[in-house]
N, C-alpha and C positions, 0 to 999 in steps of 0.2 A: 412951125406946124401948130395948128389950132384944133382942139378937140372939144366938143360939147358933151358934157356928161349929164344925163337926165335920170332922175330918181322919181319913180311913180308913187302911187297912193300908199299911205300908211308907213312908208319908209322913214318918215319924220319921227316915228315912235320906236325906232330901233334902239335896243338896249333896255327897253321897258316892256315890249310885247313879245310874248312867246320866245323867251330867251333860250328855251330848249331847242327850238328850230333855228332861230336867227342869230343866236349868240348875244353877248353883252356889249359889243361895240355899238356906239351910237353912230348916227349919220355923220355927225361932225368928225368922229374918229376916222371914218372911212374917207371923208373928204380931205382931211388932213394928210392921210397916207397917200391918197391920189395926188395931191399937190406936191408932196415931198418927192414922190417918184417922178412926176412930170418935170420938176426942176432938174432932177438928175438926167432926164432924157432930153432936156431942152425943148419941152413941149409946153404950150400955153393951154390951160384948161379954163373953161367956163362951166360952172356947176349950177344946176337948177333942180329943185324938187317941187312937185305939186301933187295934190290930191285930185286935181281937176284934169280930166281928159282934154278939154279944149285948151287949157294953158300949155300942156305938153305938146299938143299939135302946133300951137303958135310958136313955141320954141323951136320945134323941128323946122318949121317953115323959115324961121329967122336965120337958120344955119346956112341957108343957100348963099353961096358966094362969099361967105365969111369963114366957115369952118372946113377943115379937111376931112373930118369924120365925126362919128357920133358913137358914144357908149350909152346904152339905155337899159335900165332895169324898169320895165313897164309894170312890174308887180302884177296885180290882179288883171290889169288891162291886157296882159299877155294873152289871156284866154278869151277875151271878149271884144277887143278893139280892132275892128277892120279900119277904122278911121286913122288910128296911129300907124297901122301897117301902110295904108295908102299915103300918109304924109311922108314916111320914110322913103317909100318908093318914088314919090314925087320929087324930092330934093336930090335923089340919086347920089347920095354920099355913102361911102363905106360905113357900115354900122355893125357894132357888136352888141348882141343881147346878153345881159348878165343876170344871174339870179343867185341869191345867197344859198338857197336850198336846191337840191336836185329835184326839179319839178316832175321828173319821171318816176320818182319813188313815192310821190304823194298821192292825193286823191285823183281819181281818174280824170276829172274835169280839168286838172292842171297839166295833163300830159300833152295837150295840144297848144301850140303857140301860133297865133296869127302873125307874129312878128318875125320868127325865125326864117321863114322863106325869103324875106327881103333883106336879110343880114348876111354879112360875110362869114359869121360864125356865132356860136353861142357858148358861154361858159356858165356852168351851174353846179351848185353843190359844194362850193369851197368857202362858204360864208363870205367874209369881207375880202378874202383873197380872190374871189371871182372878179371883183372890180380891177384889182391890180393885174391879174392875168389877162383880163380883157384889154386893159390899157397897153400892156406889152404886146399883145397880139395885133392890136390896131396900129400901133406905131410901127411895128415890123412890116405889116402889110403896106402901110403908106410909104415907108422907105423904099420898099421894093417897087412901088409905082413911081418912084422919084418925086414924091410930093414934098420933100424937104428942101 
C-alpha cells in the first residue's frame, strides 16, 4: 500500500511559528512519526511539502496509478483553492484532509474547506496527532476496500 502525504504552505515553519496554536513539533518530527507508524502498518509513504499551490497540484496529479491514497494538509489553501480540490477529484483517490488546529474554532474564514467535500474524511484539532489519526483512518479505509 502506497500513500502520498502532502503538506501545504508555511508548514515548513512548524516548531517556530505560532507554537501556541501549532505546537513545538517540527515538520521533520511529524514526518518521522508518520514514517515510524507506516513501517508498523507495512505502508510505504512518500512525503512532500510545498508553499506553492501549483507544486501541490502536480504532486496530486503524479499520484494517479502510483498511490492508493492521499493525506493532505492544504493549510491556508483549504479555504481558497478550488484548483487543489479539482486535482483531488480528478485523480479519484481516497483522500484524508488533516489540520493541526480545529479550523472550526478559528477565524470565520477558516470554517469553510473547499477540500473536505472531495475527501473521505477530515481530522482536525489534534496537532501532530491529526496526521497519525489520518493515516490510521486511510489505511483502515483502504484495507476495507481490499487495496492491500
